[in-house]
C-alpha positions in Angstrom: -30.8 3.5 30.1 -29.4 5.0 26.9 -26.4 7.1 26.3 -26.4 10.2 28.5 -25.4 12.9 25.9 -25.4 15.7 28.5 -22.9 13.8 30.8 -20.8 13.2 27.7 -20.9 16.8 26.7 -20.0 18.0 30.2 -17.2 15.5 30.9 -13.8 17.0 31.7 -11.8 15.1 29.0 -8.0 14.8 29.3 -5.5 12.8 27.3 -4.9 9.3 28.6 -1.1 8.9 29.4 1.3 6.2 30.3 4.9 6.2 31.4 7.0 3.8 29.4 10.4 2.6 30.6 13.2 2.9 28.0 16.2 1.4 29.8 18.0 1.1 26.5 18.2 4.9 26.4 19.4 5.3 30.0 22.7 6.9 28.8 20.6 9.8 27.3 19.1 10.7 30.7 20.7 12.8 33.4 22.3 11.1 36.4 19.6 9.8 38.8 16.9 10.3 36.2 14.6 7.4 35.4 14.7 6.4 31.8 11.0 7.0 31.0 9.1 8.5 28.1 5.6 9.7 28.7 3.1 8.9 25.9 -0.5 9.7 25.3 -3.4 8.6 23.2 -3.6 10.4 19.9 -6.7 12.2 18.6 -8.8 11.2 15.7 -7.3 14.0 13.6 -3.8 12.9 14.5 -4.6 9.3 13.7 -5.9 10.4 10.3 -2.7 12.4 9.7 -0.7 9.2 10.4 -2.7 7.4 7.8 -2.2 10.2 5.3 1.5 10.2 5.9 1.7 6.8 4.3 0.0 8.1 1.1 2.2 11.3 1.1 5.3 9.3 1.6 4.7 7.2 -1.5 3.5 10.1 -3.6 6.4 12.4 -2.9 8.9 9.6 -3.3 7.5 8.6 -6.7 7.4 12.3 -7.8 11.0 12.9 -6.9 12.2 9.7 -8.6 10.2 10.6 -11.7 11.8 14.0 -11.9 15.3 12.6 -11.7 17.0 10.2 -14.0 17.8 6.6 -12.9 21.5 7.5 -12.5 20.5 10.1 -9.9 19.2 7.8 -7.2 21.4 9.3 -4.5 20.0 12.8 -5.3 16.5 11.4 -5.1 17.2 9.8 -1.7 18.7 13.1 -0.5 15.7 15.1 -1.6 13.3 12.7 -0.1 15.1 12.7 3.2 15.3 16.5 3.2 11.5 16.6 2.7 11.0 14.1 5.7 9.9 11.4 3.3 11.1 7.9 4.0 12.9 6.3 1.1 14.0 2.8 0.1 10.5 1.3 0.1 9.9 2.0 3.8 7.0 -0.1 5.0 3.7 1.7 5.5 3.4 0.6 9.1 6.7 2.2 9.9 5.7 5.5 8.3 2.5 5.4 10.3 4.2 4.6 13.6 6.9 7.3 13.1 4.1 9.9 12.9 2.3 8.2 15.9 5.4 8.6 18.0 5.8 12.2 17.0 2.2 13.0 18.0 1.9 10.7 21.0 5.2 11.3 22.8 4.6 13.9 25.5 7.9 13.9 27.3 10.3 14.3 25.6 8.6 16.0 22.6 9.9 14.4 19.5 10.3 15.6 15.9 9.8 13.4 12.9 13.6 13.0 12.6 13.9 12.0 16.3 11.2 9.3 15.7 13.0 8.0 12.7 16.3 7.9 14.6 14.7 5.9 17.5 13.1 3.5 15.0 16.5 3.0 13.3 18.7 2.7 16.3 16.3 1.2 18.9 13.5 -0.7 17.1 12.3 -2.5 20.2 11.9 0.8 22.1 10.2 2.3 19.1 7.6 -0.5 18.8 7.1 -0.6 22.6 6.4 3.2 22.6 4.1 3.1 19.6 2.2 0.0 20.9 1.6 1.9 24.1 0.3 4.9 22.1 -2.0 2.5 20.1 -3.3 0.9 23.4 -4.0 4.4 24.8 -5.7 5.5 21.6 -7.9 2.4 21.6 -9.0 3.3 25.2 -9.7 6.9 24.1 -9.4 10.1 26.2 -9.8 9.9 30.0 -13.3 11.1 30.9 -12.2 11.7 34.5 -14.7 11.6 37.4 -18.2 11.6 35.9 -20.9 13.1 38.0 -24.3 11.5 37.7 -27.0 13.3 35.8 -30.5 12.4 36.6 -32.3 10.8 39.4 -30.8 8.0 41.4 -32.9 4.8 41.4 -33.9 3.4 44.7 
C-alpha cells in the first residue's frame, strides 16, 4: 500500500515535545519546582533560519570589522554584540544551536541573549537541550491518533 495522502492531510499535527531536566539551574526555579525545560521539535522554516544565522553572523561581523579600523576592535565587538551577532570567531555549530534553543525551548521561552548566556555559563545544559531539540526535529511533528482511511482487509 502506498502513502495515504488523505490521511496525511487530515492528521492533527502537533509539535513533539520533551521535558529535559536541568538540575544545574535548580537555583533559578521556585521552591518545590522541578528544574525542567520543555523543548519541542523545530519546523523546517526554523531549521533553515538556524542555518542562515551562521551565514548572517559571519557577514555582519566582517562588515562591522571592515567599517572600523584595526585599532577599534573593541568597538567592533560591542557593535556585533548589540546586533546579536556572535564575535570572536564563534563556531558555526554554536551559532546554529543558539538559534535552535531560542526556537525550540517552549518553557521557559528564551531570547537569543538567554540562549547565549546558557551556552556560556552552562555548556553541558546547552548541548543537552539542543541535542533533545535535534532528536525531536529528526522525529518530526506528532501525527497523533491516525484514523484509518479505506477498507479494512480481512
